[in-house]
C-alpha positions as CSV (number, residue, x, y, z in Angstrom):
1,X,-1.6,6.5,-10.0
2,X,-1.5,3.7,-7.5
3,X,-0.2,0.3,-8.7
4,X,-3.7,-1.2,-8.6
5,X,-5.4,1.7,-10.4
6,X,-6.1,-0.5,-13.4
7,X,-5.6,-4.2,-12.8
8,X,-5.7,-6.0,-16.1
9,X,-6.1,-9.7,-16.3
10,X,-5.2,-11.5,-19.5
11,X,-6.3,-15.1,-20.1
12,X,-5.6,-17.2,-23.1
13,X,-8.5,-19.5,-24.0
14,X,-7.4,-21.0,-27.3
15,X,-9.9,-23.9,-26.9
16,X,-12.9,-21.6,-27.3
17,X,-11.2,-19.4,-30.0
18,X,-10.8,-16.5,-27.5
19,X,-7.2,-15.6,-27.6
20,X,-7.2,-13.1,-24.8
21,X,-9.6,-11.4,-22.4
22,X,-8.8,-8.0,-20.8
23,X,-10.9,-6.8,-17.8
24,X,-10.4,-3.7,-15.7
25,X,-11.1,-4.5,-12.0
26,X,-12.4,-1.9,-9.6
27,X,-10.2,-0.3,-7.0
28,X,-11.3,-0.8,-3.4
29,X,-13.1,2.6,-3.6
30,X,-15.0,1.6,-6.7
31,X,-13.0,3.7,-9.2
32,X,-11.0,2.3,-12.0
33,X,-8.0,3.2,-14.1
34,X,-7.8,2.9,-17.8
35,X,-6.2,0.7,-20.4
36,X,-6.4,0.6,-24.2
37,X,-6.6,-2.7,-26.0
38,X,-4.9,-2.4,-29.4
39,X,-5.2,-5.3,-31.9
40,X,-3.2,-3.5,-34.6
41,X,-6.4,-2.3,-36.4
42,X,-8.5,-0.7,-33.7
43,X,-8.0,0.7,-30.2
44,X,-10.6,0.0,-27.5
45,X,-10.3,2.1,-24.3
46,X,-11.5,0.4,-21.1
47,X,-12.0,2.9,-18.3
48,X,-14.9,1.6,-16.1
49,X,-15.0,-1.2,-13.5
50,X,-15.5,-4.6,-15.3
51,X,-15.0,-3.0,-18.8
52,X,-13.7,-5.8,-21.0
53,X,-12.4,-6.6,-24.4
54,X,-11.8,-10.0,-25.9
55,X,-9.6,-10.9,-28.8
56,X,-10.9,-13.5,-31.2
57,X,-9.2,-14.5,-34.4
58,X,-6.9,-11.5,-34.0
59,X,-9.6,-8.9,-33.6
60,X,-10.5,-7.1,-30.4
61,X,-14.1,-6.4,-29.5
62,X,-15.9,-5.1,-26.5
63,X,-17.0,-7.9,-24.2
64,X,-19.5,-8.0,-21.3
65,X,-18.5,-9.5,-18.0
66,X,-19.7,-9.0,-14.4
67,X,-18.2,-9.6,-11.0
68,X,-19.3,-13.2,-10.7
69,X,-17.9,-14.1,-14.1
70,X,-14.6,-12.4,-13.3
71,X,-14.4,-14.4,-10.1
72,X,-15.2,-17.6,-12.0
73,X,-12.6,-17.0,-14.7
74,X,-9.9,-15.3,-12.7
75,X,-10.6,-16.3,-9.1
76,X,-7.3,-18.2,-8.7
77,X,-5.3,-15.4,-10.2
78,X,-7.0,-12.8,-8.1
79,X,-6.4,-14.8,-4.9
80,X,-2.7,-15.1,-5.8
81,X,-2.2,-11.4,-6.0
82,X,0.1,-10.0,-3.3
83,X,-1.5,-7.7,-0.8
84,X,-0.7,-4.1,-1.6
85,X,1.5,-2.1,0.7
86,X,-0.2,-0.1,3.5
87,X,1.1,3.0,5.1
88,X,0.5,4.1,8.7
89,X,1.5,7.2,10.7
90,X,1.7,7.0,14.5
91,X,2.4,10.0,16.7
92,X,4.4,10.4,19.9
93,X,4.3,12.5,23.1
94,X,6.8,15.3,23.0
95,X,10.4,14.3,23.8
96,X,9.6,10.6,24.2
97,X,9.2,7.3,22.5
98,X,5.7,6.9,24.0
99,X,2.8,6.8,21.5
100,X,-0.1,9.3,22.0
101,X,-3.3,7.7,23.2
102,X,-4.9,7.9,19.7
103,X,-1.9,6.3,18.2
104,X,-1.9,3.5,20.9
105,X,-5.4,2.6,19.5
106,X,-4.2,2.8,15.9
107,X,-1.4,0.4,16.7
108,X,-3.8,-2.5,16.7
109,X,-4.7,-1.7,13.0
110,X,-1.0,-1.8,12.1
111,X,-0.5,-5.1,13.8
112,X,-3.7,-6.5,12.2
113,X,-2.6,-5.5,8.8
114,X,0.7,-7.2,9.2
115,X,-0.7,-10.4,10.6
116,X,-3.1,-10.8,7.6
117,X,-0.1,-11.2,5.3
118,X,1.4,-14.6,4.8
119,X,4.8,-12.9,4.2
120,X,5.6,-9.4,5.3
121,X,8.3,-6.7,5.4
122,X,7.8,-3.7,7.7
123,X,9.7,-0.5,7.5
124,X,9.5,1.9,10.5
125,X,11.0,5.4,10.1
126,X,11.0,7.7,13.1
127,X,10.8,11.5,12.9
128,X,10.8,14.5,15.3
129,X,9.8,18.1,15.4
130,X,12.4,20.8,15.3
131,X,12.7,21.3,19.1
132,X,16.2,20.4,20.3
133,X,19.4,20.0,18.3
134,X,19.8,17.9,15.3
135,X,22.0,15.2,17.0
136,X,19.4,14.7,19.8
137,X,16.5,14.7,17.3
138,X,18.3,12.0,15.2
139,X,18.7,9.8,18.3
140,X,15.1,10.4,19.4
141,X,13.7,9.5,16.0
142,X,15.7,6.3,16.0
143,X,14.6,5.5,19.5
144,X,11.0,5.9,18.4
145,X,11.4,3.6,15.4
146,X,13.3,1.0,17.5
147,X,10.6,1.2,20.3
148,X,7.9,0.4,17.8
149,X,10.0,-2.4,16.2
150,X,10.5,-3.9,19.6
151,X,6.8,-3.7,20.4
152,X,5.9,-5.4,17.1
153,X,8.4,-8.2,17.9
154,X,7.1,-8.6,21.4
155,X,3.6,-9.0,20.0
156,X,4.8,-11.9,17.8
157,X,6.2,-10.6,14.6
158,X,9.5,-11.6,13.2
159,X,12.2,-9.1,14.3
160,X,14.3,-9.7,11.1
161,X,11.3,-8.6,8.9
162,X,11.1,-5.2,10.6
163,X,13.6,-2.5,9.8
164,X,13.9,0.7,11.8
165,X,15.5,4.0,10.9
166,X,15.5,7.5,12.2
167,X,15.3,10.7,10.2
168,X,15.3,13.3,13.0
169,X,13.8,16.5,11.8
170,X,14.9,16.1,8.2
171,X,11.5,15.1,6.7
172,X,8.9,17.3,8.4
173,X,5.3,16.4,7.7
174,X,4.5,20.1,8.6
175,X,7.2,22.6,7.7
176,X,8.1,24.7,10.7
177,X,11.0,27.0,11.7
178,X,13.7,25.6,14.0
179,X,12.7,25.1,17.7
180,X,9.0,24.7,16.9
181,X,6.8,22.2,18.7
182,X,4.6,20.4,16.1
183,X,2.8,17.3,17.2
184,X,2.3,16.1,13.6
185,X,6.1,15.9,13.1
186,X,6.6,13.7,16.1
187,X,5.8,10.4,14.4
188,X,6.8,7.1,12.9
189,X,6.0,6.3,9.2
190,X,5.2,2.6,8.8
191,X,5.2,0.9,5.5
192,X,3.9,-2.7,5.5
193,X,4.3,-4.9,2.4
């Protein structure tokens, strides 16, 4: 389950006798994870977007909140959440460190995702298919990762925030026998956080 499957926000509001408020926020796709609020006497499962429970005087009860109320109560906390990691996969022309035309277009999405973060760390891991020997493929995969790292830096990102590594044909996206050309294995995996 993804880290944000069930985002739970707790707020202590002693002044109005509410001791805690638990709210399940929706995922970007509208789904929600599940939590259970346990006050020691009863258990209240929350498994829908904006499902809520509040604790007053030590007792948990179902509460009703909507998106505007959540924004009003928790707006600052929500705004302070870190942006979740994003994963990208870009592909290369055979035996080169040149992106395919489709991946050239996708590169802009990678760059845009990184630039929207006030602080970022980027991991670029190169891969190859099984054509060629293992030593050559290791070198090619590293060249692919380093080429993308250099391009990101040339486009304005901080070089020290971008790591590059090569895995050769060790972690195939599509399992193939040795000496098999497979375009989906000629790639870089990018993790942006």
